[in-house]
GUPA-471202 format. One record per atom (N, C-alpha, C): residue in one letter; x, y negated, z negated. Coordinates in steps of 0.2 Angstrom, whole numbers, plus 5000, padded with zeros to 4 digits. Last residue first. Layout:
<rs>
AXYZ;...
</rs>
This chain:
<rs>
P508452045090;P507952075093;P507252065092;I509951925094;I509451975088;I508652015092;A510451905107;A510451975104;A510251985098;R510251795109;R510051795113;R510351905111;S510951715099;S510151695103;S509851725104;I512051755099;I511751765094;I511051745096;G513351755105;G512651765109;G512351775105;W514351885096;W514251825104;W513751805104;D514251975087;D514551925085;D514551875089;L512452055084;L513252025090;L513651965086;I511752135073;I511752075076;I512552085081;L510752245065;L511552225067;L511052185073;L509452245053;L510052225052;L510952225060;E508652325062;E508552235063;E509152225058;A508952465063;A509352415070;A509052345067;P510052535049;P509252495053;P509252425057;I511052645050;I510952565051;I510152545054;A511052785055;A511152745047;A511152685048;R510552795068;R510152805060;R510452785056;T511552755073;T510952725076;T510352765070;G513052755073;G512552765070;G511852705071;P513452845090;P513652805082;P513152785079;G512152935096;G512452905096;G512752825090;E511153045092;E510952995093;E511252925093;A512053165094;A511553165096;A511253105097;A513253125086;A513453145091;A512753175095;Q512953075074;Q513253035077;Q513253045086;L512253185069;L512053135068;L512153095074;G513453265065;G512953315071;G512553245071;Q514153215057;Q514653185060;Q513953235068;P513453075047;P513553175048;P513753135058;A514152915043;A513852935047;A513853035048;S515552855044;S515352895040;S514952925037;N515852775052;N516152855051;N516052875047;T514552685049;T514652735059;T514952785054;L515052625042;L514552635037;L514452695046;A516452565045;A516452585042;A515652635038;K515852485055;K516252535060;K516452585053;Y515252375047;Y514852415055;Y515152475056;L516352315042;L515452355038;L515252395041;A516952245052;A517352315049;A516852345043;G516152205068;G516552195060;G516452255056;N515452205076;N516052215079;N516252215071;K514052235073;K514152265077;K515052275080;S513652165057;S514052125063;S514152185069;I512452145048;I512852195049;I512952175057;V511652025034;V511852065040;V512352095041;V511952025018;V511252025024;V511052045028;G513152045014;G512552105013;G512052055020;E513951935014;E513551965007;E513151995009;Y514551965026;Y514951945017;Y514651965015;E513651905032;E513951985033;E514351995028;M513751785032;M513051825030;M513151895030;F514551735035;F514451735028;F514051765026;P514651765050;P515251805044;P515251775037;V513551695053;V513451745054;V514251795047;S513651545051;S513451585047;S513551625047;A513551485065;A514251475063;A514251495056;E512351535070;E512851585072;E513551575069;L511651435068;L511351485066;L512251545065;R511551355079;R511651325073;R511651385068;D511051445087;D511651395089;D511851395083;M509451445084;M510151515082;M510951475085;L508951295085;L509151365079;L509551415080;D509251295097;D509451235093;D509751285085;R508051385102;R508951395103;R509151375099;R507151355096;R507551435095;R507951435097;M506851225103;M507051215095;M507251305090;A506551275115;A507151235113;A507251235109;D505451345114;D505951395114;D506451345114;A504551245109;A504651295106;A505151355105;R504551175121;R504751145115;R505051185111;A503851285131;A504651245130;A504851215126;Q502451295125;Q502951355124;Q503751305122;D501251235119;D502051185120;D502751245119;G500151275109;G500351285123;G500951245123;S500351275097;S499951205102;S499851225109;D500851395093;D499951395093;D499551335097;E501851335097;E501851405099;E501151395099;Y502451235086;Y502051225094;Y501951275099;L502151315072;L501751275078;L501651225086;G503351385077;G502451405078;G502251375077;I504351285075;I504351305082;I503451365083;A503851235062;A503851195068;A503851245075;R504551355053;R503951335055;R503451255059;I505651345057;I505151395058;I504551395060;V506151235050;V506351225060;V505551295062;Y505651245038;Y505451205042;Y505551195051;G506651385037;G506051375038;G505751315038;P508151315036;P508051355043;P507051345043;R508651145031;R508151205028;R507851255035;S509351055036;S510051135030;S509251195030;P508650935037;P509050975040;P509251055042;D507750835030;D508150915031;D508050945033;L507050755037;L507250735031;L508050775028;R506950815048;R507450765049;R507650745043;I506050905043;I506650915047;I507350865048;A504950845039;A505550875036;A505950895037;A504850795053;A504850725047;A505250805042;L504150895057;L504650875062;L505050815057;S503150935050;S503750975049;S504250955052;L502150825051;L502550845046;L503150865044;H501750845065;H502250805063;H502450785056;L501150985062;L501850995064;L502150915064;P500150955054;P500550985051;P501350995056;I499350845064;I499850825056;I500350905054;I499250935075;I499350885076;I499750825069;R498251045067;R498951045072;R499551005074;M497151145056;M497351045059;M498051075065;G496751215050;G496151225057;G496851165060;K496751245036;K496551215036;K496051225044;S498451295035;S498051325035;S497051315035;S499051165041;S498851215046;S498351285044;A498551095027;A498451075033;A498551145041;A499751175020;A499251165018;A498651125023;A500851155028;A500951245026;A499751235025;A501251015028;A501051035035;A500451115033;G501251005013;G500750985017;G500350985023;R502551075012;R502051105010;R501351075011;D503450965019;D502951045021;D502451105018;L503250875012;L502950875018;L502650925021;A504050895000;A503250914999;A502850905006;E505150925007;E504750995004;E504250965003;A505550795009;A505650845014;A505050915011;V505650744997;V505150715000;V504950755006;V506650824992;V506150824987;V505650794992;A507750795001;A507250845002;A506950844999;P507850644996;P507350655004;P507450715004;R507550524986;R507850584987;R507250614991;S508550344981;S507950414985;S508050484985;F509150284976;F508650344971;F508350394975;A509750234984;A510350264980;A509750314974;L508850184993;L509450224998;L509850264989;L508350074986;L508050134988;L508450184991;A509449994982;A509150024977;A508750084981;I509749944995;I510249984991;I509650024986;I508449864997;I508549925000;I509149964998;S508249784989;S507949834986;S507949874991;L509849704989;L509649734983;L509149804983;L509249655000;L509649694999;L509949734993;L508149574997;L508149615002;L508449675000;A508649504987;A508249514985;A508049594989;A509549414998;A509849454992;A509549494987;A508449355003;A509249385007;A509149435002;A508149264994;A507849304997;A508149355001;W508949184991;W508849234984;W508349294989;D510049044996;D509449094998;D509349164993;R510648904992;R510248974993;R509949004994;R510748764993;R510548795001;R510548875001;S510348634986;S510448694987;S510048714990;G509448504982;G510048504988;G510248564988;T508248514976;T508848494972;T509548504978;K507448524983;K507148454977;K507848464974;R507548634992;R507248544994;R507248484988;N507448724985;N508048704987;N508048614990;S506048734980;S506348704976;S507348714978;A505548794994;A505548714992;A506048704985;R506448904993;R506448865003;R506548794997;G505848984984;G506948944988;G506648914990;A504648984989;A504748954985;A505448924982;L504849064999;L504749005000;L504748964996;R505349174994;R505849154998;R505549065001;A504649224987;A505049214983;A505449144988;G503549254998;G503549204990;G504149204986;N504349355003;N504149295007;N504049235002;L504349484993;L504949424995;L504749364998;A503049484996;A502949484988;A503849434989;Q502749535007;Q502549475006;Q502549424998;V503549645005;V503949585011;V503549535008;I502849764999;I503549704996;I503649645001;W501549735004;W501449734997;W502549684999;A501949815019;A501749765018;A501749715010;L502349925013;L503049895016;L502549815017;G501049965011;G501450005005;G502049925006;G500449965024;G500049935017;G500549905012;L501150055031;L501449995033;L501149945028;A500250185024;A501250145025;A501350075025;T499150155029;T499350155020;T500150135020;A499450155043;A499150105038;A499450105031;A499350305043;A499950245043;A500050155043;S498450335039;S499050365035;S499650315037;I497850325047;I497850315045;I498250315039;G498250395061;G498250315060;G498050305052;T497850505057;T498950515056;T498850415056;L496450525057;L497050525051;L497650505052;I496650505072;I496150445065;I496550435062;Y497050615076;Y497450555078;Y497150515073;E496150695069;E496950705065;E497450665068;L495050685078;L494950675069;L495750675068;T495550705092;T495550655089;T495350625082;D495650855087;D496450795090;D496150755087;Q494250885087;Q494750905081;Q495350865081;R492950775092;R493450825092;R494050795086;V491750735081;V492050695084;V492350765084;A489950755076;A490650785075;A490950735081;F488350745079;F488850725079;F489550715076;V488050885083;V488350875088;V488550795087;G489050945065;G488550975074;G488750905081;A489550915055;A489350865056;A488650875066;Y490351035048;Y489751025046;Y489250975052;A491850975052;A491551035056;A490751065057;N491750835046;N491350825055;N491550885053;F491750925034;F491350875035;F490950885042;N492950975034;N492350995032;N491750975034;W493550815033;W493950865040;W493350925040;L493450775021;L493250735026;L493350745035;W494050835013;W493250845013;W493050805020;E495150835015;E495150885016;E494250895016;V495350705013;V495550715019;V495150785020;R495150595001;R494750655000;R494950655009;S496350515003;S496050574995;S495350614995;L496250455012;L496550485014;L496450535005;F495050365009;F494950405015;F495650455015;L495750285002;L494750305001;L495050355003;L496950225010;L496750265003;L496150325000;S495950135015;S496550175020;S496750235014;I495550045009;I494950075010;I495450145013;V496750005004;V496450034997;V495950075003;T497449925017;T497649975013;T497350035008;V496349815017;V496449875022;V496849985020;C496649775008;C495949785007;C496049825011;A498049715011;A497749755002;A497349775003;M497849615018;M498049705022;M498149715015;W497049525014;W496749555017;W497149625017;L498249495004;L497649515001;L497049545008;A499049415015;A498949505011;A498749525006;A498049325020;A498449375023;A498549445021;V497649245010;V497249265009;V497349345016;A499349195003;A498849244997;A498649285006;H499649115018;H499849175016;H499549235014;K498449025014;K498449075019;K498749125016;S499148955001;S498448984999;S498249045007;R500448934994;R500148935000;R499548985000;G500648884982;G500248864986;G500048854992;I501448964975;I501548904977;I501148864981;A500349054970;A500549014967;A501148954967;F499949124985;F499849074979;F499849024974;L501249194979;L500949164986;L500449094984;G501049294970;G501649244971;G501649184978;M500049344975;M499849294968;M500649234967;G500249434985;G499749354988;G499949324980;P499549594974;P499849554982;P499349474982;C500349604960;C499949594960;C500049544973;I501849624955;I501149634950;I500749634956;F502649564964;F502449604965;F502049644963;G502249404965;G501949454972;G502049544971;F502849384952;F502049374952;F501749414959;L504149394956;L503849454951;L503149474952;G504149304966;G504349394967;G504149404964;A503749174956;A503649204965;A503649274964;A505049184947;A504349214946;A503849204951;L505949194956;L505949234953;L505049254949;P505849044962;P505749094966;P505549164962;G504248924953;G505248954955;G505349014959;R503448924948;R503448904955;R504248914957;I503548924933;I503048984938;I503148974944;W504548844933;W505048894932;W504148944936;D503748694933;D504448704936;D504648794937;P502248734930;P503048704926;P503148754931;S501048634941;S500848694933;S502048694932;R500448534948;R500548504940;R500848594937;R500148604958;R500748584959;R501048554954;L498648654955;L499348714954;L499848654956;R498248514954;R498148574948;R498748624949;P498348494968;P498748464964;P498548494958;G497348604976;G498148584978;G498448534970;E496248634975;E496348654967;E497048634969;H495448634987;H495248594982;H495548574976;S496048754995;S495848684999;S495748614991;G496648844983;G497048824989;G496648734994;A495248884977;A495748854975;A496548814979;L494348924992;L494348874987;L494848814982;V495449014993;V495148964999;V494748904996;V495149074982;V495949064986;V495849004991;A494149134984;A494149084977;A494949084981;R494149224993;R493549124996;R493849114989;T494649314990;T494749284996;T494549224995;W493749384980;W494249374980;W494449324986;A492649364989;A492449344988;A493249354982;S493249504997;S492849445001;S492849384999;F493449584991;F494049564992;F493949494997;G492249644987;G492549624981;G493249594984;S491849704999;S491249644996;S491549604991;I492649815002;I492349745008;I492249685003;V492249874989;V492849834992;V493049794998;A491049924990;A491249884986;A491949834987;A490949965005;A490449915006;A490949894996;I491650085000;I492050045006;I491650005005;A491050134994;A491550114991;A491950094994;V489750165001;V489750134994;V490350124992;L490450265008;L489950195011;L490050165006;M490450385000;M491150335004;M491050295005;V489250394998;V489850384990;V490250334994;I488750445007;I488450405005;I489150375002;A489750585009;A489750515016;A489550445011;G489050645000;G489850635001;G489850585002;L488050665002;L488050644995;L488650604996;P487650765010;P487850685013;P487750665006;S488150935009;S487850895005;S487950795010;E488951025014;E488250995021;E487850955014;R490051035009;R490151015014;R489450985018;T490651044995;T489951064999;T490151005003;S491850954988;S491851014988;S491251044993;W491050824986;W491850854987;W491850934990;C490150844975;C489850864985;C490650844989;S490450844963;S490250914966;S490150924974;L490850694956;L490550724959;L490550804964;K491950634948;K491650714946;K491150714950;G492750534955;G493050604954;G492550654950;W491750454954;W491950474959;W492450544958;I490950374943;I490750434946;I491150474953;L491650274942;L491550304936;L491450384939;M492150204951;M492750214951;M492350274943;V490750134956;V491050214960;V491650234954;G490550054944;G490150114948;G490450184952;A491349964947;A491750014940;A491250074941;T490949904959;T491649944962;T491650004952;L489949864956;L489849924961;L490449954960;A490149774948;A489949804946;A489949874952;V490849694959;V491349724950;V490749764948;S490149654968;S490549674969;S490949724965;F489349564960;F488949634962;F489649674962;V489949464955;V489949484951;V489649564952;A490449404969;A490749444964;A490549464959;L488949364972;L489249434974;L490049464972;G488549274965;G488449334965;G488749374966;A489949174967;A489849204961;A489449244961;W489449184982;W489949184979;W489849204972;F487949114979;F487949164983;F488749204981;R488149004971;R487749044972;R487749094973;S489248884968;S488848924971;S488649004970;R489548854958;R489148824960;R488948824965;R490848914957;R490648924948;R489648914954;G491848864966;G491648944964;G490848964961;R492148744964;R491648734969;R491248834970;G492948734951;G492248724953;G491648744957;T493448914950;T493548864953;T492648804952;A493549034944;A493748994941;A493848944945;L492649104950;L492149094945;L492649024942;V493249194958;V493049124960;V492549084957;S493949294950;S494349214949;S494049184954;L493349404952;L492849344947;L493249254949;P493849474961;P493349434962;P493049394959;G495349464950;G495049474957;G494449444960;A495849414940;A495449444937;A494849454943;L497249364941;L497149404942;L496449474941;Y497249214946;Y497049254949;Y496849334951;S497049164932;S496449184935;S496149234941;L498249114933;L498149174929;L497449214930;I498149004940;I498749054942;I498449124939;L497248894933;L497148944937;L497549004943;S498248934919;S497748954920;S497148994927;V499348824924;V499348894924;V498848944924;G498948714930;G498848754935;G498948824934;S498448574919;S498748634922;S498648664928;Q497348414920;Q497748504920;Q498148524924;K497448274924;K497848294921;K498048374918;D496348294933;D497148294936;D497448304932;K495248294922;K495348364928;K496148374932;T495048174918;T495148234916;T495248274919;R495348104929;R495748104928;R495648154922;A493548174933;A494148164940;A495048164935;R492748114922;R492948204924;R493548194929;S492947974927;S493448004920;S493548064918;T492447944939;T493147934939;T493347984931;R490947994934;R491348044938;R492248014938;R490747894924;R490747954922;R491247994922;V490847784931;V491447794928;V491547844924;K489847804940;K490047804945;K491047814938;G488947794930;G488847854935;G489547864939;R488847654927;R488947714921;R489147774925;N488447594939;N488947584939;N489347664932;K486947654939;K487547674945;K488247654944;R486547574927;R486747654928;R487447684933;S487947454922;S487147464925;S487347544929;P488447414905;P488347434913;P487947464917;Q488247284896;Q488147364900;Q488247364905;L487947144894;L488647144894;L488747234897;Y486547114890;Y486647114895;Y487647124897;E486447214879;E485847254885;E486547204890;P488147224871;P487547194871;P487147214878;L488747384865;L488947314869;L488147294867;E488547514860;E488547444857;E488747394859;K488747594869;K488047574869;K488147524864;E490147574875;E489847554879;E489147574873;D490747634861;D490647584861;D490247554866;E490147794869;E489847744860;E489947674860;V490847804877;V490147784880;V489847774873;S492547714874;S491947784874;S491447754878;S493347574885;S492847604877;S492647674880;S493647534896;S494147514892;S493747574887;P493847614913;P493347604907;P493947614899;V494047564926;V494647614922;V494047594916;K493047614943;K493247584937;K493447614931;T492647604961;T493047634951;T493147594948;G492047624971;G491947644966;G492347664960;A492747524982;A492947604981;A492747634977;K491647444983;K491547474988;K492147534987;Q491747374969;Q490847424970;Q491047464980;D492847374956;D492747384965;D492247404968;V492347264942;V492547334947;V492347334953;P493347214929;P493147174938;P492647264940;D492947224913;D493347224917;D493047224923;I492747094899;I492447124907;I492847144911;V492947134883;V493247114889;V492947124895;Y492747064868;Y492347114871;Y492647104879;V492747044850;V493047024857;V492847084862;K491847014836;K492147054841;K492147024847;E492146954819;E492146974825;E492447014830;Q492146974801;Q492547004807;Q492046994813;G492346794792;G491946894794;G492346904800;S492946634796;S492646704790;S492446774793;M494446594803;M493646594802;M493546684800;
</rs>
């Protein structure tokens, strides 16, 4: 056989399934004789099948890392890039958020309640947060619906319990997204959205209180506003708790999936939760938190609030009951709100607890007991004429320092 000869192999094409495995590249197809080249319809099917096979070989690591891009992660999915609305919303939310962050702390309107600029900036910030999280959750939904096989081709250690828990602590919902739980990740993201909006309001509580006082007929009652602010604070606390729960839940679900593969029955999530509780108890400082709450109660009370400072004082008492100053502040707040019965009950409880410290206070010279040796020594050293005219010790000892050893709650002037 002289010269080089080309042998062409014609593969059958399944017209119903629309699949054909190409035996050569596009350049090789052009070299074929015209009667052997595939038609345009079959050529399009071949190229789509080739792109699908190339896509199926891609790993999901880049898709998982794109989660950190926030709203821009919608551009990491093919359907997200093809949707002008979601791509535009993602870019718009990022630009709006950047603008709000640049001017948030530089505006002087936060100290001026008459200016409506603060309300406009607050509404723009809320719009930026909602639009950003909407694009972010849309990216998670698209990836979970159309990129599932790609996520499952990620390395095993990325989809393991340790990595899932770590990703969840870094960014809400990321660990759940890495193991293919897109619906759980969406729930975590919207909980984070509510938390961010709550933090926006809490960062400008003083402005909100002053602006409501200037709003006139559009203002809400002060008690109602305090309840609203209390609910916002509770939502913020629940959001922080939900962040921890979703991270541990991601580790639990990843551990359950790996246990089904390996046959192991270990539950790392329970151990992680136990260690978190132990660490919280070991490193927490209730006295410092109670002091901060008491300072917050004093600041809120100076602005005319009644409900918020009272709850802050009660929380400080529960965290550090050894400080009488917290109880005294709570008594005053109860009296200001008209609840005299609770104020009297708290006062009696405080005096009963202080009664045991009377001997120590007398020893230190803070008070003088009428039945103690110090009182007798002082009254005996008083001038004789003064004792006879005014009674023993009534001029020698200030009345503010005189207490009895019994019934202290009834004897203090």
